[in-house]
N, C-alpha and C positions, 0 to 999 in steps of 0.2 A: 484465409479465414479472417473475418472481421473481429476486431477486438474493441473493447470499451475500457478506457482507463478512468480510474477514480483516484484523485490525488488525496493521499492520507495525511502527509506532512511534508514540510519543506524546510531546509536549513542551509546555512552557509557552512561549507566544509572548512576544516582547519587547514593550516598550511602544509600538513604532512602529505606524503605520497599516497598513503593508504586511506581509504574511506571506511570508517567504522560507523555502523548504525547503533545509536544509543537506544537499545530496546526498552529500557526502563522509561526513557523520555517518550518514546513512541507510545508505550502503554499509557502513560500519563496524559498524553495529548489526545489519543483516540479512544482510550479505554481498554482495559484488559479483556473484557468479554468480546469486544469488537475485534481486537487483534487475534484472540484465540479462535474465534469463528472463522476469520479469514484463513488462518493457518490450517484449519481442519478440512478445508475444501480440497477437492480433487485437483491435482495440478493440471489436469486436462480441461478444467473448467475455470480455474482462477489461480493466478500466481501473484506474489508480491515481487515487484521489480524496483530496482534502484536506478534512477536516471540522473545523469550529471551533465550540466552544461558548464560554461565558464564561471558562472557565479554561484549556482545553487545545486544542492543535491535534493532530489525529490523521491519520496517513497510512494509508489502508486500500486493500486490493486488493478491488475490487468484481467478483465473478464472475457472469457471465450464463449460463454453460454448466456443467451439472453434471459432465460428463465432465472438463472442464478443472479444475474444483475438486477432483475426486477425484485427478487427476494431481498437482495442486499439493500436496495433503496427503501423497501418497505420496513426493514428491520433497523436500519441505521440512518434514516433521513435526518438531516440537520435543519 
């Protein structure tokens, strides 16, 4: 299944072992309505994913449905 990722926000993790998502900061960065819309979508069509490499943590929306991705871009284009 082909997926399409949209980067929502990126940050440098703290030195701790656990990665915590600062949801109030995510809301402030992308907007509350934007985040709530993403969270309301069916998990079979879209999921929020946390990716980490050596330097950064990245919160992405992973879309599995092309129509929903198109709708997303129309609603939340920057």
